[in-house]
matplotlib code that plots the C-alpha trace (Angstrom):
import matplotlib.pyplot as plt

x = [-99.7, -96.7, -94.3, -96.0, -95.5, -91.8, -91.2, -93.0, -91.0, -87.8, -88.3, -89.6, -87.5, -87.1, -85.4, -83.1, -79.5, -77.0, -74.3, -71.2, -68.1, -65.7, -65.9, -63.7, -63.1, -61.6, -60.6, -62.0, -60.8, -60.2, -58.0, -57.3, -54.8, -51.2, -52.0, -48.8, -50.2, -51.9, -55.0, -56.5, -59.1, -56.3, -55.0, -58.3, -59.9, -63.3, -62.6, -61.2, -64.5, -66.5, -64.5, -64.7, -68.5, -68.7, -66.4, -68.3, -71.4, -69.8, -68.3, -71.4, -70.1, -72.8, -74.0, -70.6, -68.5, -69.5, -67.7, -67.8, -65.8, -64.2, -62.6, -58.9, -57.4, -53.9, -51.3, -52.2, -49.1, -49.7, -53.2, -55.5, -55.6, -57.9, -58.6, -60.0, -61.9, -62.0, -58.5, -57.4, -55.2, -54.2, -53.4, -51.8, -51.6, -54.4, -55.6, -58.7, -56.6, -55.7, -59.5, -59.8, -56.6, -57.9, -61.1, -59.8, -56.9, -57.7, -61.4, -61.6, -58.5, -57.7, -54.2, -53.0, -51.9, -48.5, -47.1, -50.0, -49.7, -48.9, -45.4, -45.4, -42.6, -45.2, -46.9, -43.7]
y = [-29.0, -30.8, -28.7, -30.1, -33.5, -32.9, -31.4, -34.3, -36.9, -35.0, -34.9, -38.5, -40.2, -43.3, -41.0, -39.0, -39.9, -39.5, -36.9, -38.8, -39.0, -38.8, -37.3, -38.6, -36.5, -38.2, -36.3, -37.6, -34.7, -35.8, -33.9, -34.6, -37.3, -36.2, -32.9, -31.8, -31.9, -35.3, -35.9, -38.2, -39.4, -40.9, -42.8, -44.8, -42.4, -43.5, -47.1, -46.1, -44.1, -47.1, -49.4, -46.9, -46.9, -50.7, -51.2, -48.6, -50.5, -54.0, -52.8, -51.2, -47.8, -46.1, -43.0, -43.0, -42.3, -40.1, -40.0, -37.5, -36.9, -33.6, -31.6, -30.8, -30.4, -29.5, -32.2, -33.9, -35.7, -37.5, -38.7, -40.2, -37.7, -38.4, -36.3, -37.6, -35.1, -34.2, -35.3, -33.3, -36.2, -36.2, -39.3, -39.7, -42.3, -44.3, -47.3, -49.5, -52.1, -49.4, -49.0, -51.6, -50.5, -46.9, -47.9, -50.3, -48.6, -44.8, -44.9, -47.9, -47.5, -43.6, -44.4, -42.7, -45.1, -43.6, -45.2, -43.3, -39.9, -36.9, -35.7, -32.3, -31.2, -30.8, -27.9, -25.9]
z = [-63.8, -65.6, -63.5, -60.2, -61.4, -62.2, -58.9, -57.1, -59.2, -58.4, -54.7, -54.6, -51.9, -54.2, -56.8, -54.6, -55.0, -52.0, -52.4, -53.6, -51.5, -54.4, -57.8, -60.8, -63.7, -66.7, -69.8, -73.0, -75.1, -78.9, -81.2, -84.7, -85.4, -85.5, -83.5, -81.7, -78.3, -78.6, -76.6, -73.9, -76.4, -78.7, -75.9, -75.2, -72.7, -73.8, -72.9, -69.5, -69.0, -69.8, -67.6, -64.6, -65.0, -65.1, -62.2, -60.0, -60.5, -60.1, -56.7, -55.4, -55.4, -57.4, -55.3, -53.4, -56.4, -59.4, -62.7, -65.4, -68.7, -69.2, -72.0, -72.0, -68.5, -69.6, -69.7, -72.9, -73.3, -70.0, -70.9, -70.2, -67.3, -64.2, -61.1, -58.0, -55.6, -52.8, -52.7, -55.5, -56.8, -60.5, -62.3, -65.7, -68.3, -66.8, -68.6, -68.2, -66.4, -63.7, -62.7, -60.1, -58.3, -58.2, -56.9, -54.3, -53.1, -53.5, -53.0, -50.7, -48.7, -49.0, -50.4, -53.6, -56.4, -56.5, -59.7, -61.5, -59.8, -61.9, -61.2, -59.3, -61.7, -64.4, -62.7, -62.4]

ax = plt.figure().add_subplot(projection="3d")
ax.plot(x, y, z, "-o")
ax.set_aspect("equal")
plt.show()
């Protein structure tokens, strides 16, 4: 009985979310203070995550852009690290002040924010 209700509620057209066009992953990994690798969390990643969520709402992009926080994505010293899919663009040292530019330029116009793009040399 409850199962039927949950299925009906899940498939209720008012509750169905459209498939997003872009997925934004933001590393919020937190290491102990003084850790030699550093972490995105100690570089204000949580504030970045919050600003991104608010800006998506403000710009009416909810449903078109999905954000999620992640654990470590590798280049800790370059954090906060952000990846935008389906483009596979990696950004580094992103701050809450960069959010509007990323949403307007990358998501809105399809142009990378070159000044924030992760250097290719990093990958070897």
